[in-house]
N, C-alpha and C positions, 0 to 999 in steps of 0.2 A: 265184498264181502260175503261173502256165503252165508246164511243165516238158516237156523233150525226149524226146517216148515212147520212142524206144527206149533212154535214157537208164533212163525208168519202170520196160519188158520189162525189159531188163539186171540194174536195182536185185533188186528182186523175183525172176527167176530163181536171181540166186546169194544173198539172204539170206535168200528168202520172208516169214513175219511183219513179224522183225526191220525187213527192209527198207522194207515196208511203213509202218511205225510208223513209221522214219527219216526218209522221202519226206515224211511227213504236218508232220512237228517242223521242216524243212529252213526256211520262212521265216521260223519262231523265232529258228533257228545265226543265220539269214542279220543277222537285227534285229539276234543278240547281239552276232556281228563286228562292225556299221558300229558299236554303238554304245564297246565296249570298244575299238577300234581308230579310233575318229575315223576312218573311213574313207567312201565311198561304192562298194558292190559293183556291177558294170557287168553285161552283158548275158552269161552264160556261154560261153564255147568248148563247140565240140561232145561232149561228154558220151559218157562207158563206164558205169561207177560208182562214180562221187565225182564232186564238184561242184565244180568250179573256173572262176571267173569273175577277169577283171585287173582292179583295187581303185583308186582312187585315195584318198591322206590328203588332210588338209587342207592340208597345202603344196604337192600338186600333185606327190609322187611316186607314182612308179606301183611296186605288187604286183602279187600274183595269189595270191588267195587260196585253198585246199582245202579241204575239210568230205569227212570221209567217215565209214562206218558207226563209231564207237568200240570197240572190241575188240582183240584178242591181234595182227590181222591192221593193221589201223592202227596201231601199240606200234611192229611187226616195221618198216611201213616210217619212222616215226619216226627208231626204233633207226638204224636204213640213212642215213640221210642224214646225222643226224648225226655217224656215226663217215667215212664219206665226205667230208664239211667240206673244200674245198680240196682235191680229187682229179678236178676237173673236172667238177663237179655243180654243180648250180642249189644256192645259200643260204638259208638257211633263217632267217627274219629270230628267228619267233616262233612259239608253239604253245599249241595246250587240250588238255589230254589226254584231262579229261573229255567234251567236248562233240568229240573227234576233226577241230580244225580246227590248218591249218597254212599262215602268211603269209608268203609266200615273195619271191624276189626275182620282179622280172619282167624276161627275158631278152629284150633287143629286137636282132638284126629279129625274134627270133623262129623265120626260118621251119627248117621240120620235113627233117630230112635227108631221110627219105619223097618230099620233092619235088624231088631232086637228078634230072635224067633222066637221067645215066651213073651208070647202077649200079656199075658196077667202081672210077669215080670214092668215091664214097659209100658202097663199101665199104670202101677205104683211109682214111678219113676215120672211120668206124668204127674202124676199128683201132687208130684209134690216143688216140679215146676211150675204149677197153675198158684200156688198158694202163693208161692215168694211172687209174682206175676201180680197178679191182681191188688189193685190198688183207689186210695177216694180219690171220685171227681174232681176237676179241678173247678173251678170257681168259675172260670173265664174257659171257654174250650169250642171245637170249632168242629171236631170229632163227632161221627157221626154214630145214631142211636138206635137200638133195635124199634125203635117210631119209626126210625127211616127204611127202618127195613121191609116193616111192613105197609111203608108206600111206596115202596120198589115195586114188591105181590103185587098191589094195588092197580100201580100202573100196566101190573103185565095182563093185569084180569082183562084190565079196561081195554085193552090192543087183543087178546085171545079171548070172548068172551065164549067159546064151543073150548076153549080149551087147549093147554098147549102140549104138542108132542107127544108124551104116553098119559098128561094129570088131564083128568077131566074137569070139563066142568064145577060139577060136585064136588071133585078134590081142592078144584081152588080157593071156590064160594065155603068151605069149611077149613081150610087153613087161613084165611082172612079171618072169618069171626075168632079165629082162635087168635089171631096175633092181635086182632082187639082187645081180647078179653086178657093174653097174658101182658099185655102191658099197661090196662087200665086197674088191673091188680097188682103192680108189680111194688114192692115195701122198697127197696131199698137196691139201687144201682151203682153197677164200680165199671173203674174206666179200668176193659176188657183190653185182652191180645187181638181181638178181632177175627183170628185164622188158625187156632191154637189147632196144631193136629201135630203126629208124629214123623212127618218131614219135615218141619219148620223147629223140630231141639235137636239140637246136636251134642253128642260129646265133647268136652275138654279135656286137656291134656293132664289135667291135675282130679280125671273121675267126676266132675262134678259135669251138669248138663245146663247148655240155656238153649232161651228160645230164641229165633231168626223173626226178621219178614214181620214185624207186627201191621194189622192193617189198622189196629184201633177202633172201637165201638165201646159203647155205653150203653149199660142193660144187668140184667142179672148174672149170676156168678154163671146159672146152668145154664145159659144160653152157649156160654162160649169154648162149652165140650160138647156140642152138638158136631162142631167138624170134625172132631178125633175120634168119636163115633163111629163115622160116616166112614171114614178112611180104612184104607188096607185089609177090610174086608175078603174071608176066602170066599171064591165063587158056591163051594158049598158049604153049611154049615155058619154063615153069618149068623144067623137067629143067636145064637146060643152063645157064638163070639161078644156081637154086643150084648144081650143080655150078662153076661157076665161083666164086660162093660163098665156097664149102668150100674151095678151091683157097688164095683169097686169104689167107682170114683160118687155115689152119691156116701157110702158109707166112709171114703178118706177123708171128703169132703168134707162132709154134713152139708150135703145139698138135697133140695127138696125132690122126691123122686120125679111126684107126681108132675110139677113144671118143667123135669127136666124131659121126659117125656114128649109133653107136648110142646113143648119149644123144639123139641125133635121132629116133629111133626111139620112143623113153619116152614122152618129150614132148611128141611131135607122137602121138601115141596118146593121151597124157593129156590134152592142148587141145585136141583134137575132141570126147574126152568132153563136159570141164567144160561146150564148146560145145552141144549135144544138147537140143535142145526141141519133144519132141513131132518133127516130121515136120523141125524144124530145125536146122542143123548148118552148123559153119564146113568149108565146099569145099576151103576152104584148105589148113588145118591137114588137114585129111583127105589129098589127094591128099602130102602129106608124109612122108605113111607108106611108101608106097609106093614115093615117089623115095629118101629114105635108104634104103631096103632094097634098092632098085636099085644105087641111088652103094655099097653097101658091097659088093654083087654085083659087080659092073667094079670095082671098085676093089681088094677081093683074092679074088676069082675064089668064095668060097665064104659057103653062107647059113648064117647066125649064129640 
């Protein structure tokens, strides 16, 4: 079974030995899915760290099969998907928690919002989808929080006291202080998508849009927009694009601009850290650190 090279590298980078074992087991998991649900799995989509592919049932109906490394992250995603059902998100048909499998509705035509040329129009659509998604935090849940994100960055700093990749020690310390300040001063938390960006918003045949691939996160609404802000930035003019996106989201969703920019700085540092692999890292996420800092200074006239 030939797997996409970037997918294999991503899984090994994120999950180490567990990831290698899971990749070796994928052909058997795929065979299991085909037998259990009487379907035929087709050529996969472009993959990141999960295996996702369209599939056909015996009656000809199309679905999507998503295979994840079993564990807490998968269970959190599954719980988020279940809790967000009927809130502008892809429909879950069935799941197998032991093997990390989800069978989902296939959204057609399924064009990603990232394919839209007009960035401002895309932001307005994203704001409408976002407004339908977020909901109250359940009384009992295992979904991770923004405090857990702070903890992850603290662990990274503990292992990389002099900085990681292009991120300096001072930048890590600053992001940690801001993470702590923002978590400590959070007044209202929500159940969030957790990975809300234009590649995870798809067009339905009735003209509406649905979100896919929620990771699940509990925190302030402002935090959930950061990944969108960091995605699909142009090589030139990224600052102006980011500034316009921030203005649209804060206006349409009545968000706190100051906290949005501070969360942006924190998450951009964390997201960049996650991508560091030797000399390689996400240039887009890294430039986001500086853009959020500059936007904050421009908007409020002070350094934080």
